[in-house]
C-alpha positions, 0 to 999 in steps of 0.5 A: 752845765748839762750835755747830752748825746744821743743818736736821733733825727735832726728834726725831732731834737728839741736842743737850743743848739745843733752842730752840722757837718757839710762839705764843700764839694756836697751838690744837695743837703745829706738826708738828715741836714735835708730835715732839719732844714726843712724843720727850720723853715729853710734857713740852710738852704737860703744861706747857701743860696745866698752864697754867704756860707761855702762850706770850706775847710775850717769854714764855720755859721750859725743860723739864728733859731730863737733869739734866747741867748746871745753869744759875741767874741772877740769885739769891743770899743772899737765896735764904736770906732772910725775903722783905720783900714787904709794901712791894712788895704796899702799893707796887702797891696805891698805885700808885707807890712810894718813889722809894728802894726799887728793888725796890718801884718794878720791881714797880708797873712790872710790875704796870701792865703791859698784861696783867698782875694787880696784885691777884694779884701783891700774893695772890703777894707776901703768900701765907702761908709762903712758900718759903725754901731751906736749904743741905743741900736746896740740898746734894743737887744733885750735878750742875754748876751755873754761878751767874751774877749782877750786881754790882750784884743786888739779889740779894745775893752769890751766895756762899752760895749757891755754897757751898751747892751741890757741883759750882758755879762763879760768874760775875760780870757786871761794871756789871749789875743784875738784870734786865739778867742776862738780856740781857747777852751776858757771861750769854749767853757763859758760860752756852752755853761751859757747856752746850756743855762736854764 
């Protein structure tokens, strides 16, 4: 893996990935990010205008530039199964969950965190006809894909997803649950190695 750190203008950098910071109270893009936005065809501005990204603490979004490589994390056979969301929605409304239902407990915690909207989360969980994926649709993704999942992830086995993606490679993180995956050094190393591979 090759990693280079340099001070350059964002719109003059040739790279597979660029990381840029943005603060919620900024009304206009900082100069460097504005130049990058123009070079990227306005992708940053469109995401902000569509309110898909609020630039709040801890929030991350990504923009697809060329589709050369794809990293998917924390999803598995759950993509192909009907969602089991009613118990989570009911737990949020009650403000408590059955101690044996780990996911419902986590959703109650998320819903009650500062700045979250429990009613909106319940509405999302109860939306009609939630989107499901099928192997035939996923088979149209032809770029090399890395699927990363923790061995304790509630998303289930990633094998059906890997089987559906023609160019997929699987990395299983040991002793890692769903919400531990993005913080895992194993995840970061595997993703960077894959994205930066020649």
